[in-house]
C-alpha positions in Angstrom: 66.1 -29.3 -40.9 66.1 -33.1 -41.1 69.8 -33.2 -40.8 69.6 -31.3 -37.4 67.0 -33.7 -36.1 69.1 -36.7 -37.1 72.1 -35.2 -35.5 70.2 -34.5 -32.3 68.9 -38.0 -32.2 72.5 -39.4 -32.5 73.6 -37.3 -29.6 70.5 -38.2 -27.5 69.4 -41.8 -28.2 66.5 -41.5 -25.9 64.9 -38.8 -28.0 61.8 -40.3 -29.7 61.0 -37.3 -31.9 58.2 -36.0 -29.7 58.7 -32.7 -28.0 58.8 -32.9 -24.2 57.3 -30.0 -22.4 58.6 -29.1 -19.0 56.6 -26.6 -16.8 56.1 -25.5 -13.3 53.2 -26.8 -11.2 50.7 -24.4 -9.7 52.1 -25.1 -6.2 55.6 -24.1 -7.3 54.3 -20.9 -8.8 52.3 -20.0 -5.7 55.3 -20.7 -3.4 57.6 -18.6 -5.5 55.1 -15.7 -5.7 54.7 -15.9 -1.9 58.5 -15.8 -1.3 58.8 -12.9 -3.7 56.0 -11.0 -1.9 57.7 -11.6 1.5 61.0 -10.5 0.1 59.7 -7.3 -1.5 57.7 -6.5 1.7 60.8 -6.8 3.8 62.8 -4.5 1.4 60.0 -1.9 1.5 59.8 -2.1 5.3 63.5 -1.8 5.7 63.6 1.2 3.5 60.8 2.9 5.4 62.5 2.1 8.7 65.8 3.6 7.5 63.9 6.7 6.4 62.3 7.1 9.8 65.7 6.7 11.6 67.4 9.2 9.3 64.6 11.7 10.0 64.9 11.1 13.8 68.7 11.5 13.6 68.3 14.9 11.8 65.8 16.1 14.4 68.1 15.0 17.2 71.1 16.7 15.7 69.1 19.9 15.2 67.9 19.9 18.8 71.5 19.3 20.0 72.7 22.2 17.9 70.0 24.5 19.2 70.6 23.5 22.8 74.3 24.1 22.4 73.7 27.6 21.1 71.8 28.5 24.3 74.4 26.8 26.4 77.1 28.9 24.7 75.1 32.1 25.5 75.0 31.0 29.2 78.8 30.4 29.1 79.3 33.9 27.7 77.3 35.5 30.6 79.5 37.4 33.0 79.8 35.7 36.4 82.5 36.7 38.7 81.7 36.2 42.4 85.2 37.2 43.5 85.0 40.7 41.9 84.1 43.8 43.8 81.2 44.3 43.6 80.3 40.7 42.6 78.9 40.3 39.1 76.3 37.6 38.4 74.5 37.7 35.1 74.2 33.9 35.1 70.6 33.7 36.5 67.6 32.0 35.0 65.7 35.2 34.5 68.3 36.4 32.0 67.5 33.4 29.8 63.8 33.3 29.1 62.0 30.4 27.4 62.7 30.7 23.7 60.8 29.2 20.7 63.1 28.7 17.7 63.0 26.9 14.4 65.1 23.8 13.8 68.0 24.1 11.5 67.0 21.4 9.0 66.3 21.7 5.3 62.9 23.3 4.7 60.7 22.7 1.7 57.3 24.3 1.6 55.6 23.8 5.0 57.7 21.4 7.0 59.0 24.0 9.5 59.7 22.3 12.9 59.6 24.5 16.0 61.5 23.8 19.2 61.3 25.4 22.7 64.5 25.8 24.8 64.3 25.9 28.6 67.5 27.1 30.4 67.8 26.1 34.0 70.6 27.5 36.2 71.1 25.9 39.6 73.6 26.8 42.3 75.6 23.7 43.1 77.7 25.0 45.9 78.6 28.4 47.5 82.2 27.4 48.4 83.7 26.9 45.9 81.2 28.9 43.7 79.7 26.4 41.2 76.6 26.6 39.1 75.0 24.0 36.8 73.6 25.1 33.5 71.0 22.8 31.8 69.4 23.5 28.5 66.4 21.4 27.4 65.2 21.5 23.8 61.7 20.3 23.3 
């Protein structure tokens, strides 16, 4: 052991044999803890925000899908104003207000209901045009 101490003293002439203790001050510890707390808080907030956005995106896509289903039903309705006699099944009364369940993953009691409103409006008589609008709420 003495040999190692002599060897260390030869390599470091300023070494006087007393151990020097280096430590952090209380202010440095407080600042580092505060910075760590801010950083962890930001990470947790970012994670929560991304979770909310992902959930909103899933609901938006499910609503779009449900509205498209009802729009396709309206497109499949027979509407031929030039036939004899004219056929017009594309009227709002044929498409009542419907309450459906969103097509999202379901676990236990998180079923999300949606209501579809189909509105059919005559845009012009000549040429015959109708506007179909489906709102999913």
